[in-house]
C-alpha positions in Angstrom: 50.8 1.3 -19.3 47.7 1.2 -17.0 46.8 4.8 -18.0 47.1 3.8 -21.7 44.9 0.7 -21.4 42.3 2.5 -19.3 42.2 5.5 -21.6 41.8 3.2 -24.6 38.9 1.4 -22.9 37.1 4.6 -21.9 37.6 5.9 -25.5 36.1 2.7 -26.8 33.1 3.1 -24.5 32.6 6.7 -25.6 32.8 5.8 -29.3 30.4 2.9 -29.0 27.9 4.9 -27.0 28.2 7.8 -29.4 27.6 5.5 -32.4 24.5 4.0 -30.7 23.2 7.5 -30.1 23.6 8.8 -33.6 22.1 5.5 -34.9 19.0 6.3 -32.8 19.3 3.1 -30.7 20.2 4.7 -27.4 18.3 7.3 -25.3 16.0 8.5 -28.1 14.8 7.2 -31.4 14.8 8.8 -34.9 11.6 10.6 -34.0 13.1 12.1 -30.8 11.0 9.8 -28.6 12.6 8.2 -25.6 13.6 4.6 -26.1 12.1 2.2 -23.6 14.8 1.7 -21.0 14.9 1.8 -17.2 15.5 5.5 -17.1 12.0 6.0 -18.5 10.7 4.8 -15.1 12.8 7.3 -13.2 11.8 10.2 -15.5 8.1 9.3 -15.6 7.9 9.0 -11.8 9.6 12.4 -11.5 7.0 13.9 -13.9 4.1 12.7 -11.8 5.9 14.0 -8.6 6.4 17.4 -10.2 2.7 17.4 -11.0 1.8 16.9 -7.4 0.7 13.3 -8.0 3.7 11.3 -6.6 1.5 8.6 -5.3 0.6 7.6 -8.9 4.2 6.3 -9.3 3.3 3.5 -6.9 0.2 2.6 -8.8 1.2 0.1 -11.5 -1.5 1.1 -14.0 -0.9 4.8 -13.5 2.9 4.5 -13.7 2.6 2.3 -16.8 0.4 5.0 -18.4 3.0 7.7 -17.5 5.8 5.6 -19.1 3.7 5.0 -22.2 3.1 8.7 -22.5 6.9 9.3 -22.1 7.9 6.9 -24.9 4.9 7.9 -27.1 3.5 4.4 -27.5 2.1 1.5 -25.6 4.2 -1.5 -24.6 3.8 -4.9 -22.8 5.2 -5.6 -19.4 5.7 -3.4 -16.4 8.6 -1.1 -15.5 7.5 -0.5 -11.9 8.6 2.2 -9.5 9.6 0.3 -6.3 11.8 2.9 -4.6 11.2 4.7 -1.2 9.9 8.3 -1.5 13.4 9.7 -0.8 14.4 8.8 -4.4 11.6 10.9 -5.8 13.9 14.0 -5.0 16.3 12.7 -7.7 13.5 11.7 -10.0 11.7 15.1 -9.8 15.0 17.0 -10.3 15.7 15.0 -13.5 12.2 15.3 -14.8 12.5 19.1 -14.7 14.9 18.7 -17.7 14.1 17.5 -21.2 14.4 13.7 -21.4 17.7 13.3 -23.3 19.4 16.0 -21.3 18.2 14.4 -18.1 19.5 11.0 -19.1 22.9 12.4 -20.0 23.1 14.6 -16.8 22.1 11.6 -14.6 24.7 9.3 -16.1 27.5 11.8 -16.4 27.0 13.1 -12.9 26.7 9.8 -11.1 29.6 8.3 -13.1 31.8 11.2 -12.2 30.9 11.0 -8.5 31.5 7.2 -8.5 34.9 7.6 -10.2 35.9 10.5 -7.9 35.0 8.4 -4.8 37.1 5.5 -6.1 40.0 7.8 -6.8 39.7 9.3 -3.3 39.8 5.8 -1.7 42.9 4.8 -3.7 44.5 8.2 -3.3 45.6 8.3 -6.9 44.1 10.4 -9.7 44.7 7.6 -12.2 42.1 5.6 -10.4 39.4 8.0 -11.7 40.1 6.8 -15.3 40.5 3.2 -14.3 37.1 3.3 -12.5 35.5 4.6 -15.7 37.1 1.7 -17.7 35.5 -1.0 -15.4 33.4 -3.6 -17.3 30.2 -2.7 -15.4 30.3 0.9 -16.6 28.5 0.4 -19.9 26.0 -2.0 -18.5 25.0 0.7 -16.0 25.0 3.6 -18.5 23.0 1.9 -21.3 19.7 1.6 -19.3 20.4 4.8 -17.4 20.5 3.0 -14.0 21.5 4.0 -10.5 24.5 1.7 -9.8 27.0 4.5 -9.8 25.0 6.4 -7.1 24.8 3.3 -4.9 28.5 2.7 -5.1 29.2 6.3 -4.4 27.1 6.4 -1.3 28.8 3.2 0.0 32.2 4.5 -0.7 31.5 7.9 0.8 30.3 6.3 4.0 33.4 4.2 4.4 35.7 7.1 3.5 34.2 9.4 6.1 33.4 6.9 8.9 36.6 7.4 11.0 37.0 11.1 10.7 33.5 12.4 10.2 31.1 9.8 11.7 28.1 12.2 11.7 28.5 12.9 7.9 29.0 9.2 7.3 25.8 8.4 9.1 23.8 11.0 7.2 25.1 9.7 3.9 24.3 6.1 4.9 20.7 7.3 5.6 20.5 8.2 1.9 21.3 4.6 1.0 17.9 3.8 2.2 16.7 4.5 -1.3 18.0 0.9 -1.9 17.5 -0.7 1.5 18.8 -4.1 0.5 22.3 -2.7 0.2 22.3 -1.5 3.8 21.6 -4.6 5.8 25.2 -5.3 6.7 26.1 -1.8 7.8 24.5 -2.0 11.2 26.5 -5.1 12.0 29.7 -3.5 10.9 29.1 -0.2 12.8 28.1 -2.0 16.0 31.0 -4.5 15.8 33.5 -1.7 15.2 32.1 0.5 17.9 31.1 3.3 15.6 28.1 4.1 17.7 28.0 7.8 16.7 27.8 7.0 13.1 25.2 4.3 13.9 23.0 6.9 15.6 23.4 9.4 12.8 22.6 6.7 10.2 19.3 5.9 12.1 18.5 9.6 12.3 19.5 10.2 8.7 17.3 7.3 7.4 14.3 8.7 9.4 15.1 12.3 8.4 15.4 11.8 4.6 12.4 9.6 4.3 10.1 11.6 6.6 11.2 14.8 4.6 10.4 13.0 1.4 7.0 11.8 2.7 6.2 15.4 3.9 7.1 16.8 0.4 5.5 14.1 -1.7 2.7 13.0 0.6 2.8 10.5 3.5 0.7 8.1 1.4 3.8 7.4 -0.7 5.2 5.4 2.3 2.3 3.1 2.1 2.6 3.0 -1.7 6.3 2.0 -1.4 5.6 -0.9 1.0 2.8 -2.1 -1.2 5.0 -1.9 -4.2 7.7 -3.8 -2.3 5.3 -6.8 -2.0 4.6 -6.7 -5.8 8.4 -6.4 -6.6 9.1 -9.4 -4.4 6.4 -11.4 -6.1 7.6 -10.5 -9.6 11.4 -10.8 -9.1 11.8 -13.4 -6.4 8.7 -15.5 -6.0 8.4 -16.0 -9.7 10.9 -16.0 -12.6 9.8 -12.5 -13.6 13.1 -11.3 -15.1 14.8 -14.6 -15.6 17.0 -16.3 -13.0 20.0 -15.6 -15.2 19.5 -11.8 -14.7 19.2 -11.7 -11.0 22.8 -12.0 -9.7 22.3 -13.6 -6.2 22.8 -16.9 -4.5 19.0 -17.2 -4.3 18.7 -16.8 -8.1 21.5 -19.3 -8.7 19.8 -21.8 -6.5 16.5 -21.3 -8.3 18.2 -21.5 -11.7 19.6 -24.9 -10.6 16.1 -26.2 -10.0 15.6 -25.8 -6.2 12.3 -24.6 -4.8 11.8 -21.0 -3.7 11.8 -22.1 0.0 15.1 -24.0 -0.4 16.6 -21.1 -2.3 15.5 -18.7 0.4 17.2 -20.9 3.0 20.4 -21.0 1.1 20.3 -17.2 0.7 19.6 -16.8 4.4 22.5 -19.0 5.4 24.8 -17.1 3.0 23.7 -13.7 4.4 24.2 -14.9 8.0 27.6 -16.2 7.2 28.6 -13.0 5.5 27.2 -11.0 8.5 29.3 -13.2 10.9 32.4 -12.6 8.8 31.8 -8.8 8.7 31.3 -8.8 12.5 34.4 -10.8 13.2 36.5 -8.6 10.8 35.2 -5.3 12.2 35.7 -6.4 15.8 39.3 -7.3 15.1 42.4 -5.1 14.7 42.7 -5.7 11.0 43.7 -2.7 8.8 40.7 -0.5 8.2 41.1 -0.9 4.4 40.6 -4.7 4.7 37.5 -4.3 6.9 35.9 -1.9 4.4 36.9 -4.0 1.4 35.2 -7.1 3.0 32.0 -5.1 3.8 31.8 -3.6 0.3 32.4 -7.0 -1.3 29.9 -8.8 0.9 27.0 -6.3 0.3 26.1 -7.6 -3.2 26.1 -11.2 -2.0 24.0 -10.6 1.1 20.9 -9.5 -0.9 18.6 -11.9 -2.9 18.0 -9.2 -5.5 20.9 -7.7 -7.5 21.1 -6.8 -11.1 24.1 -6.2 -13.3 23.9 -2.4 -13.0 24.4 -2.7 -9.2 27.9 -4.1 -9.7 29.8 -0.8 -9.5 29.8 -1.3 -5.8 32.6 -3.9 -6.4 34.8 -1.0 -7.5 34.6 0.3 -3.9 35.8 -3.1 -2.5 38.6 -3.3 -5.1 39.7 0.3 -4.3 40.1 -0.5 -0.6 42.0 -3.6 -1.4 44.4 -1.6 -3.6 44.6 1.0 -0.8 45.8 -1.9 1.5 48.4 -3.0 -1.1 48.8 -3.4 -4.8 47.3 -6.5 -6.4 49.4 -9.6 -6.9 49.3 -12.0 -9.9 46.7 -14.3 -8.4 44.4 -11.4 -7.7 44.8 -10.1 -11.3 43.9 -13.6 -12.5 40.8 -13.6 -10.2 39.7 -10.2 -11.5 40.1 -11.3 -15.1 37.9 -14.3 -14.5 35.4 -12.2 -12.6 35.3 -9.6 -15.4 34.8 -12.4 -18.0 31.7 -13.6 -16.2 30.0 -10.2 -16.9 29.6 -11.1 -20.5 27.8 -14.4 -20.7 25.7 -15.5 -23.6 22.1 -14.1 -23.4 20.6 -17.6 -23.4 22.9 -19.0 -20.7 20.5 -20.2 -17.9 22.7 -19.3 -14.9 23.5 -15.9 -13.4 27.2 -16.0 -14.3 27.9 -12.3 -13.3 27.3 -13.4 -9.8 30.8 -14.9 -9.9 32.3 -11.3 -10.2 30.9 -10.6 -6.7 32.2 -14.0 -5.4 35.6 -13.3 -6.9 36.0 -9.9 -5.2 34.7 -11.3 -1.9 37.2 -14.2 -2.2 40.0 -11.7 -2.7 39.1 -9.8 0.4 38.8 -13.0 2.4 42.2 -14.2 1.2 43.8 -10.9 2.2 42.3 -11.1 5.7 43.4 -14.7 6.1 47.0 -13.9 5.1 47.2 -10.9 7.5 45.6 -12.9 10.3 48.0 -15.9 9.7 51.0 -13.6 9.7 50.0 -11.9 12.9 49.7 -15.3 14.6 53.1 -16.5 13.3 55.1 -13.3 13.8 53.1 -10.7 15.9 56.0 -8.2 16.2 56.8 -7.5 12.6 53.2 -8.2 11.4 51.9 -5.5 13.7 54.5 -3.0 12.4 53.7 -3.9 8.8 50.0 -3.3 9.2 50.6 0.1 10.8 52.4 1.4 7.7 50.5 3.9 5.5 50.4 1.4 2.6 48.5 -1.0 4.9 46.0 1.4 6.3 
């Protein structure tokens, strides 16, 4: 039944995307020109990098001109490049291909990697198809964004952490391309005593970014930090995108009318509370699958800046929850409500998809509470239960 439903959803996604493509409303228009979507930024930055002018990607005016040249016409607004130099490796590789082929290669490759990582976590091949049927798949594919890559890196780190800590650390270093998603990892690694992985993560972060700066110019590091200030001003200090599109506790507070200072305080308290929860979980003897599920679920809530294409990371949390044990009826109901929140009315003023992150985090917290409570009530059989393969 699950295979049939997942297959039908994936088929529906493929048909809808195919129809959009042949109608010239996705990737390229009727004249073969790229349609203005987020992937334009990635491809244009890669083009400047290939031309030996990577620093131009961090110059708003120069990057805008490169994007306008890519789409073949001018446009209002700014699709800025706010990534560290390490992400220019991916951008340059993609820009070596024609635009449409680069777009499809990027999305197919990262989607396959994301689904394979989810399947490896669950240890069931069926999970590959289920991951591709998740509600955030289309919202990531349409703009050509990087949410699948982020989720893949997080999942790979947690998959390899116990057996291959050096590899896990080096992969975690690659996550520095979106540093806001790595802020809870040092706490988890330190609390769990994964010091070897911690050291390799620090080394990997330094290695990948210094290598990128050496290849593309050390001035790109300064360009990134300058762009970070601009991005913060556009997306957090002011309502640049719309508070209903930024899926964080900070954005929700702003949407409800609080000041930026008050919203920042609320976000800080939330992040600290999540950090404390992660530390407590990773210091305990909880099953590894529950520790990783909590960490993956907490990551989207710990950052003030999250967009809908970043939500594939929730699949990693759900995969580890399923690895611990199958979902019960209440959890299916919670997932259904969380999935429904991903499709709000465009004019709705609140960031409803935030509740998908809250739902998954609540599922992980509930599991941890139940396991902890059982251990307190009946330590002997509870300890045996959590040592079974299904409760890894």
